C-alpha positions in Angstrom: 0.1 -0.1 0.2 1.0 3.6 -0.8 1.5 5.2 2.6 1.5 8.8 1.0 -2.0 8.0 0.1 -2.2 7.0 3.2 -1.1 10.3 4.9 -2.9 12.1 2.6 -6.6 11.1 3.2 -5.8 11.0 7.3 -5.2 14.8 6.7 -8.7 15.2 5.8 -10.4 12.6 7.6 -9.0 13.3 10.6 -10.2 16.8 10.5 -12.9 15.9 12.8 -10.1 15.3 15.6 -8.8 18.6 14.9 -5.2 16.4 14.5 -2.6 17.5 11.7 -1.5 14.7 9.7 1.2 15.8 7.5 1.9 13.8 3.9 5.3 12.5 2.9 5.0 14.6 -0.3 5.4 18.0 2.1 7.9 20.1 0.7 9.4 20.8 3.9 9.5 18.3 7.3 6.8 19.2 9.6 8.1 20.2 13.2 8.2 17.5 15.5 5.0 17.6 17.5 5.3 18.1 21.5 4.4 14.9 23.6 1.3 14.4 24.8 0.1 15.7 28.4 0.1 12.9 31.0 -3.9 13.5 31.3 -3.9 13.5 27.8 -2.0 9.7 27.7 -4.0 8.6 30.6 -7.3 9.2 28.8 -5.9 7.4 25.8 -4.7 4.7 28.1 -8.3 4.4 29.6 -10.2 4.5 26.3 -8.3 1.5 24.6 -8.7 -0.5 27.8 -12.5 -0.4 26.0 -10.6 -2.6 23.2 -9.5 -5.5 25.6 -6.3 -7.7 24.0 -5.5 -5.2 21.3 -5.1 -2.2 24.2 -1.6 -1.5 23.4 -1.9 -1.5 19.8 -5.0 1.2 20.0 -2.8 3.3 22.3 0.5 2.9 20.0 -1.7 4.0 17.4 -3.6 6.9 18.5 -0.6 8.4 20.9 0.5 10.9 18.5 -3.7 12.5 18.6 -3.7 12.0 22.6 -4.0 15.8 22.9 -6.9 16.5 20.8 -9.6 13.9 21.7 -10.3 16.5 25.1 -11.5 14.1 27.0 -13.7 12.7 24.2 -14.1 8.9 23.7 -16.3 9.8 20.4 -13.2 11.8 19.3 -10.9 8.7 20.2 -13.4 6.6 18.2 -13.3 9.1 15.0 -9.3 9.2 14.7 -9.2 5.1 15.1 -12.3 4.8 12.7 -10.4 7.4 9.8 -7.0 5.3 9.9 -8.6 2.2 9.5 -10.8 3.6 6.6 -7.9 5.3 5.2 -6.5 2.0 5.1 -9.3 -0.1 3.7 -9.6 2.8 0.8 -6.0 1.8 -0.1 -6.5 -1.8 0.2 -9.4 -1.4 -2.3 -7.5 0.4 -4.5 -4.6 -1.9 -4.2 -7.1 -5.0 -4.7 -8.4 -3.4 -8.0 -5.1 -3.0 -9.5 -4.2 -6.8 -8.8 -7.3 -7.7 -10.2 -6.3 -6.0 -13.1 -3.3 -8.2 -13.2 -4.9 -11.0 -12.3 -3.4 -13.9 -9.9 -1.7 -16.1 -12.1 -2.8 -19.2 -10.1 -5.6 -20.3 -12.5 -9.4 -19.5 -13.1 -10.6 -20.2 -9.8 -7.7 -18.1 -8.1 -8.5 -15.2 -10.2 -12.6 -16.0 -9.6 -11.9 -15.8 -5.3 -9.4 -12.4 -5.9 -12.7 -10.5 -8.0 -15.0 -11.8 -4.8 -12.9 -10.3 -2.4 -12.0 -6.9 -4.2 -15.9 -6.8 -4.7 -16.3 -7.4 -0.6 -14.0 -5.0 0.3 -14.4 -2.4 -2.0 -18.5 -2.4 -1.0 -17.4 -1.9 2.4 -15.2 1.1 1.4 -18.0 2.8 0.1 -19.6 3.5 3.3 -16.8 5.0 4.8 -17.8 8.6 4.8 -21.2 7.3 6.2 -19.3 5.9 8.6 -17.1 8.7 10.2 -20.6 10.9 9.3 -22.2 8.4 12.4 -19.2 9.1 14.4 -19.4 12.8 14.2 -23.3 12.7 15.2 -21.8 10.7 18.1 -19.0 13.8 18.8 -21.9 16.2 18.4 -24.0 14.4 20.9 -27.2 16.5 19.2 -30.7 14.5 19.3 -32.3 12.1 21.3 -30.8 8.9 23.4 -32.5 6.9 20.4 -30.8 9.0 17.5 -27.5 8.5 19.4 -27.4 4.7 19.5 -29.3 4.5 16.1 -25.9 6.3 14.6 -23.8 4.3 16.8 -25.2 1.2 16.1 -25.2 1.8 12.3 -21.5 2.5 12.5 -20.3 -0.4 14.7 -22.4 -3.0 12.2 -21.1 -1.4 9.2 -17.3 -1.6 11.0 -18.0 -5.2 12.1 -19.3 -6.2 8.4 -16.2 -5.2 7.0 -14.1 -7.1 9.3 -16.4 -10.3 8.5 -15.7 -9.3 5.0 -12.1 -9.8 5.6 -12.2 -13.1 7.3 -14.2 -14.3 4.5 -11.8 -13.0 2.2 -9.2 -15.4 3.7 -11.2 -18.3 3.6 -12.4 -17.9 0.4 -8.5 -17.8 -0.5 -7.7 -21.2 1.3 -10.8 -22.8 0.3 -9.6 -21.9 -3.1 -6.6 -24.5 -3.2 -3.0 -24.4 -2.6 -2.2 -22.7 -5.9 -4.3 -19.6 -4.6 -2.7 -19.4 -1.3 0.8 -20.1 -2.2 0.4 -17.5 -5.6 2.1 -13.9 -4.4 -0.9 -12.1 -5.6 -3.1 -14.7 -2.8 -0.4 -14.3 -0.1 -0.6 -10.3 -0.4 -4.6 -10.4 -0.6 -4.3 -12.5 2.4 -1.3 -10.2 4.1 -3.7 -7.1 3.0 -6.9 -8.6 4.9 -4.7 -9.5 8.6 -3.1 -6.5 8.3 -6.2 -4.3 8.1 -8.6 -6.6 10.1 -7.0 -4.9 13.7 -7.9 -1.4 12.8 -11.4 -2.2 12.1 -11.6 -4.1 15.3 -10.5 -1.5 17.9 -12.6 1.3 15.5 -15.8 -0.4 16.7 -15.0 -1.1 19.8 -14.4 2.5 20.5 -17.6 3.2 19.0 -19.6 1.0 20.9 -17.9 2.4 24.3 -18.8 5.6 23.9 -21.9 6.4 25.7 -24.8 8.7 25.7 
């Protein structure tokens, strides 16, 4: 995946958290961000506890943005979700490129790659909608019924996306050894397993947000 693409997307997607993410295309190296305050670090650790076994991953991922959360778990959830959605978008693009090239492992493997590409791209279509639902949690406007509806919808979209990644890996294993051992098959499986934890901590954080 192209990290420059991820960084550029994060500049816009993390705008809701007031975090500034420099792109690798910047003509000048950005000044090093100051260390987060101790209170911000403590809040992030407490927030990431909601992700259970993934707490360390959550903490390390979001530490650069710790001072932007201002005690809001919804903002923590949005930052994690923005990163996950940006990575998912890049993976969608990568799968589309791989699909054009083919697996080189036969028709069944190529059909599996197409199914995976379609599955991930379908989930990617809802990225902006997911972030919009989380923005409504941050705004905290409306009734608890509205709040719960936004939260449930965002969680359902992200759990579905993670399930799609698991399915993709299973499909490749079911397609046979040629599909799994092909360079493209290995790349797809690695992409799915790499992306999955980002979606996982995102929906767990969203689900932990209270009215």
